[in-house]
N, C-alpha and C positions, 0 to 999 in steps of 0.2 A: 484492433478496438478501440471503437469509442463509446464511451458511456453517456447517453441521456439522462435516464434519471436510476435510481436506485430507491426500492419502498422494501419496506419490511416491520414484522406488528411480529409482537412478542417474543421479544430478541432483550435479554440482561434487562437491565434499566427501562428500555421501550418496551412500554406495555401497546399504546393503543399504533394505531399504523402511523407514519410519518416516511416523508421522501424528499429523497435530495434530488434536486432536479439541477442539471447543467445545460438547457438548452435555451438559446438566447430568445426572449418575449415575442420576437417578430417571424418566428417560424409558429407558420399555425395548419398546417399539412402535414400529413404524413412522414414527408420528406421532400428537402430545398429544392426547389425547381430547377434549379442548375445544379443538384446531385452534390455538390459542397457540402459537408458534412461540414469540416472544420471550420467557417463561417459561421455554421449555423450553432454551435456548441461552445461552451467554455472551455481554457483550459486547465483553470482554476478555479479552484471553493476552497474558502476555507469557514470552518468550524469554530468559534469563539465560545468559550461559555468558563464560570466558574469551577473551581473542583467539587467531581462528583456529580456533577449535573447531566451528565450521560455522553460525552462527545467520542469516548473513548467507545460509547457502546454503538454508534453509530459505523464507527470505522471495522469494528469488531465483529457485525452485521455482514458489512461486504465481506472480510476477509472466510469468515464460514460460508458462507458459497461457494466461493473458489475454493475451498479448504474439501467440502464436498464434493463438488465434482472429482476433485481429484484421487480420493481418497476414501469416498463412500462401498467405491466396488472394491476395494482394498483392504487398508490398514485397517478403516472403522469396523470392517465384519469383525474381526477380532475383539471390538470392547464387550462386552457383558450387555450394553443397552445402546441404543441408541444416541448417538452422541448429539447434542441440542443443547441451549442455553436459555428456558422462556425466565419469563419474569415471574419472580419467586414473593412478589409482595404482596397475591391474596393467591385465595386457595384455586378458583376460578382459571387462574391464567397459570398456573402450574402445571394443571392438569388438561390447557389445552392446546389447539394446534400453534404453531407459528408458520409467518408467510414471507417467502422470501422473493424479490422479483425486479429482474434486469432488463433496463431498456437499452439498446444498443446496436452499434454498427458497427459488422463486421465485413469483411470483404466488399465493402459499400452498400451495402443492402444493410434495412432496421431489421433489429429482432427482436423479442420479445420471450424472454426464457423467465420460467419463475417454477417454483416447488413449495408444498404445503408440509411441516412435518411434525408428527407427533410421537409419544413415548413408544410407538411400534415401528413405526419409522415411517416413509415417504405415504403421503395421504394422496396429494395430487403431483403434476406434475406436468410442465405444458412449456412449447418451443412453437413458437410464428413468426412468419415475416412477411416483409413488404415486398414480391417480387414486381410490381408493378404499381397498382395505384387502392388494393385494399388488403386487409391482412391474410396471410394464408396459413391453416395450420399443419405443422409440420408434425407436431407430437403432441398426444393428450391421453394422460395416461389418471385414472379412478381407481382406487384402491378399493373402495366402500362398491362400486358396479363390478369391479373385478376384470375394466376394461383398460388397454394398453391399443391406442390405435395412430399407426404411422402412415404418413404420405406413401403413395406409391412410390415416388421417387425414391424413400428413404426403404434399406434392406432390414430385415429382422435385427433385432440386437439378440436374440435369442431370451432364454429365461432368464429373470430379472429377480432379484429377492428385496424382498418388503423392506432391508435398510441400507438398499442399495439409490443413486439415481439412476435413470435410464444414459445420461450422458457421460458418467460415470464409467459404467459398463461399456459405452462406447469408445471409450478413452483406450481401450485394449482390446479394441477390434481395429484395425488401421484400413480396413477394406470397406468400414463402414460410412457412408458419407457424413454421418454424425462425427465424428472422430475428429474430422478439421476441424469441424465450430467449436469442441472440447477441447482440443488442444491449442487452440489459438485463444479460446477465453483463459485457459490456467498461463500460458506461457505470457500474457497482455496482463497480468496485475501481479502486484509484488507490494506489501504490505510491512511498515517498520515501522518500530518502535524501541526509541534507544531511551527508555528506559535502563536502571541500573540490573534490575533482574534477567533482561533480554539482551546484555551488552555478550556473552559468551554466543546467541545464537548470530546476531549481525558480523561478530569477528570470521565465524564459521562459513557466512553467506558472501563476508566478502573473500574468502578462501575460496568458494567455490566457483564466484566467480573468475578467480584470474586460474585457475584446474582447468576452465571450460572454454579461458582467453576470450570472452565478454569483456574484460577489463585487465589489463596488463600493468606492469610493476610500471613504466613510462607514468600510464594513467593516476596512480596514486601518488609518483612525484606531484604532477599537475596539479593535481587538486590540494594537495598540501600547499602547494608554492600560493595559488586560488587565494589560500587562507590566510597565506602569509604566518602562517605557525611553525617558520623557521626550520623545516626540513628539506634537506637538500637531495635525498637518495633513500630509497628505497629497494632493500633485497632479501636473501635469503642464508642462513646462518647454515652453512654444510657440515659443521662438525656435528657427527651423532643424531645424523639425518639418514631415513632410511632413503634407499636408493629412488624408489619409486616415486616419490617426495619430493625429491632433489631433481630429478626428471621432468616432472609432471613444474616446478617452477622454475627452473632453467631454460625450459624451450619457451615460455611465453617471456623468459628475458630476451632472449637470443629474439625471438621475431621481431621487439619493438626496440631494438637495440638500436642506434643508427648504424648506415656501414664504416664509419670509422672508429667505433668504440668497438674493443676487443671484448668478447663476451669471457675470455679466460680470466678477466678478473675475478671473476663471480663463478667460474667453475669452467671447465673441461667442456668442448663441442659436445653437442647433445643431438642423439640422433634425431631425425623427423618426423617417425613417428610417435604418435598419442598415446600417454600412458595411460590411457581409459579414467573411468571415473572413481574418485577415492572416495573412501565412506567414513563416516564422521570422526569417526577415532585419527582417521588420514587427513583428513580436513582439520582438527584440531594440532595435530602435528604442523601441517602448514602457518598456522595462526604463530603456534608459538617458535618456531622459528623465523619470522618475518623482522627485519631488525631495521631501524628507522636510523639516517645518516642525520644530527643536526648541523648548524651553522656555529660557528664559533670562533673563539680569538686564536687556535691554534691549529695547525693542520692536521693533528691526531685525535679526534674527538670522539670518543669513544660511541660506537653506536648502543641504543635503546634498544631493547625488546619490546613488542606490541600492548605487555600489560607491565610497560613503565614507563608508556604513554598516556596524557592528561588525559581526562573524561572527557574534554574539547578537544582533543582532536581525536578519539572514537565515533565521537558523537557527530562529528563532520563527515569522517570518513561512511560513517553507518547509513547517514542521510545524503551522502554526493554521491556515492557510487551507485544505489538503485537508479537516482537522480539522472546520471548520465547514462546508465543503460536504457532507461524509458524514453528519454533525448533522442537515444541512437535507433532502437528500434520500433517508440509509440507505445501503447498501452496507458494502462493505468496505474498508476503509484497513490496508494494510501501511506501517509506519514502521521502518526498518533505523539502529540507534542513536540509539533517540530521544531518549538524555538529551546528546547531542551537542550542546557551549556551550548547553546549558537549566540554569538553574537548577532544583535539584530541587522546588522548591515550584513550578513554572510547569509541570513534567513531571507531579504530582501535579492537577493544577489542570486538565488535560487529560484524564487518565484518570476525575477526576472527572466531567468533562463525560459522556463513553459510560456510566460504570455509573450515570450519576441518571435513573432511565426520565421523570421529569419533564423533562427535558432532552434527553436520546434518543427523543425520541419516535417515530422511524423505526427504532430496533434496530437502528443503524449499530454496525458491528463495528471493533475497532483490534486488530489484531494488532502487536507489537512489540519489539524486540531492545533487548536493554542491559547496558550493567554495573552500573547503578545497586541500590546493595541497599537502599537507603533504602523505596524504594516496600513494600520484603518486612518491614519493620521495624514494631512498636508502635507510630512516631509518625504511621505514614502514617496518612491521612484516609481510602485508599481501600485498603480490606481484599478482596485476590483470596482465592478461595476456592482450596485445594489444584489442582483441574484446569481452575486458572486459570496457573499457574506450570507452568513446564515449561525446561528445562534442555538445553545441550548439551554434549557433551563429544566428545573425539578418540583413536579408539587408536592404540593403537603405529603401525598401518598406515596412521592418516591417514585413516581412518573417522568421520564425525558419525553419534555416536548421541542419539537424542533421547530425554530420559525426563521424565517428570511425578513432579511432588511427592507427586502423591495415590498413587503407588505406592511409594512411602517410610511407614514406617511415622510413626502421628501422634499426635505428643507435644502433651498440653492445653497451653495458654499456652506455648509453645515458641518460639522468638526464630528466626523461620524467614532472619531477613537474617546473624544471627550465624552459625546455623549452615549457610548458604549461605558464608559467607566462610573458614570454618573446615573447607570440605572435603566434608561430610557426604551435600551430594547432589551431589557432583562438579560440574565447571564452575567449576572456578578452578584457578588456573594451578598447573605443577609447576614453581617457579623455581629455575636454581642460578645464586644468588650468587656461587658460589667462580670461576665462569666468567668473571665480568666484572669480578671482583676479579682474576682472571689477568689480565686485558687492562688494565687500568689499569696495572699495574706485572708487564708481558711477561718481565721479567728477576730477578722476584725468585723465590725458593726455596720 
């Protein structure tokens, strides 16, 4: 999957329609003449802005789309009402519908998928593609008209409830032609936030990657060495750990350790069969039993558990692991507050990996939010085009506005970071230091 653009209206602080565009301005037709979408789209886009201006809302809206495809036909059916998050600061928006639209490339062909949702459920849903030179409708659904039209090449998906997407239903039907599209969409997206409140979720995600084989213990070790954190080895503590957890972890250690390394040092030989998927409780046990050996002045440095590791180590792994998975397989990675607990040079390293076509051979894409202006400065090794830099600002009414650097006058050799910090592009806070000073000395005149 390659994302061309994402459009959203009425989601959290986004009241009015905004679009995040990842297409090169040179593309003026429905598809590139040479069919090379990687050269027609950007692998990176950064959203910058002050606190509480809605940077996270843009990524959250993306996450909502893929979560709806994955869960609206299953887990969401048990919810007491339709899962949604409209703008709440005016009465009209609270009761109005929300729309989401994703322009993307799947299997080399351009698609447009979107839906409109309100308190009752899915109001409209559509899917179109470009098989040759014009748009073709594959799916049109309208709750008001009571219609659900599929292209003749698409088999029926049966009865669909008001609160589920057709694409979510197709995800449960392997024989449906829509199944492959839905599956590639949900597998091609990952959402990362490294906030403290999401720490456990990211740790479980790392454990999940270990047990399904997309990431190995050697991968973790190399990622930690890249960051110069001082960790030399990652293993799993074998004492008091359930057999299925031990087998899952050791299976992957065995697969990736070099031939001259004896896996017996971390456990006995493991049979080749897969232990199967682990549930959340089992993943939590994998996390709890991960141990990290650090470089030290003695040969018997005690290993640390994952919960003894620093926030910086966890933040790096929480970001670097899904980044590695995306670079290996392609797809879209959305990272909220990517600069949290990361040194600017580590952040720059991640961006370089996505920007380098020699490394990013599957044209994975990274969309991130950040306060860090370093990547906009002349000092940065990653030079973002104006079309790759976006700013959020919030109106007096609490409405998020999204603008692109390319929409501003371009000055040769301008220091974008400096101009951003001085408020030339918006996205910077309007501070009231006098209010804070008054709080320090409330009795002062």
